[in-house]
C-alpha positions in Angstrom: -0.8 -10.8 33.6 -3.4 -12.8 31.7 -4.0 -16.4 32.6 -5.5 -18.7 30.1 -7.4 -21.1 32.3 -10.4 -21.8 30.1 -10.2 -24.9 27.9 -12.5 -25.7 25.1 -12.9 -28.9 23.1 -13.1 -28.6 19.4 -14.0 -31.5 17.1 -12.6 -31.3 13.6 -12.6 -33.6 10.7 -9.2 -35.0 9.7 -9.1 -32.6 6.8 -10.0 -29.6 9.0 -7.4 -30.6 11.6 -4.7 -30.9 8.9 -5.7 -27.5 7.5 -5.5 -25.8 10.9 -2.1 -27.4 11.5 -0.8 -26.3 8.1 -2.1 -22.7 8.4 -0.6 -22.4 11.9 2.7 -23.8 10.8 2.9 -21.5 7.8 2.4 -18.5 10.1 4.9 -19.7 12.6 2.2 -20.1 15.3 0.8 -22.8 17.5 -2.7 -23.9 16.6 -4.0 -22.2 19.8 -2.2 -18.9 19.0 -3.6 -19.0 15.4 -7.1 -19.5 16.6 -6.8 -16.8 19.3 -5.7 -14.3 16.6 -8.7 -15.2 14.5 -10.9 -14.7 17.6 -9.4 -11.2 18.0 -10.4 -10.5 14.4 -6.8 -10.6 13.1 -5.8 -12.8 10.2 -2.3 -14.1 10.6 0.0 -14.0 7.5 2.3 -16.8 6.5 6.0 -16.2 7.2 7.4 -14.5 4.1 9.9 -16.4 2.0 13.6 -15.8 2.5 13.7 -13.7 -0.7 11.6 -11.0 0.9 14.2 -10.6 3.7 17.1 -10.7 1.1 15.4 -7.8 -0.8 14.8 -5.9 2.5 18.5 -6.3 3.2 19.4 -5.0 -0.3 17.1 -2.0 0.3 18.8 -1.2 3.6 22.2 -1.4 1.8 20.9 1.2 -0.6 19.4 3.2 2.3 22.8 3.4 4.0 24.4 5.0 0.9 21.8 7.8 0.6 21.7 11.3 2.2 19.7 11.6 5.4 16.5 13.0 3.8 16.3 10.2 1.2 17.2 7.6 3.9 14.1 8.6 5.9 11.9 8.4 2.8 13.2 5.0 1.8 13.0 3.8 5.4 9.3 4.7 5.5 8.8 2.6 2.3 10.8 -0.3 3.7 8.7 -0.3 6.9 5.5 -0.2 5.0 6.7 -3.2 2.9 7.7 -5.1 6.0 4.3 -4.4 7.7 2.4 -5.4 4.6 4.3 -8.7 4.5 4.2 -9.6 8.2 1.5 -7.9 10.2 -1.9 -9.6 10.6 -4.8 -8.2 8.7 -7.7 -6.8 10.8 -10.9 -8.6 9.8 
């Protein structure tokens, strides 16, 4: 298991600190986790609005009414949509 025993000090302006806090909160991450993701060349995405999840649920309701072949096709589209909305981008 990884241990994070290295600590760094980082000086930011008030505006930079507020920006970091805001970005991390929008992504549902701590400031440390947000910075670690950037260091790993991954750009976190903000948590999608509730309407995205409502639409996903609607798509799954349609999915459940389809024949198996069409279910698989729609499921692939739904998963691509979910990935696009939630997975970090590789920098």
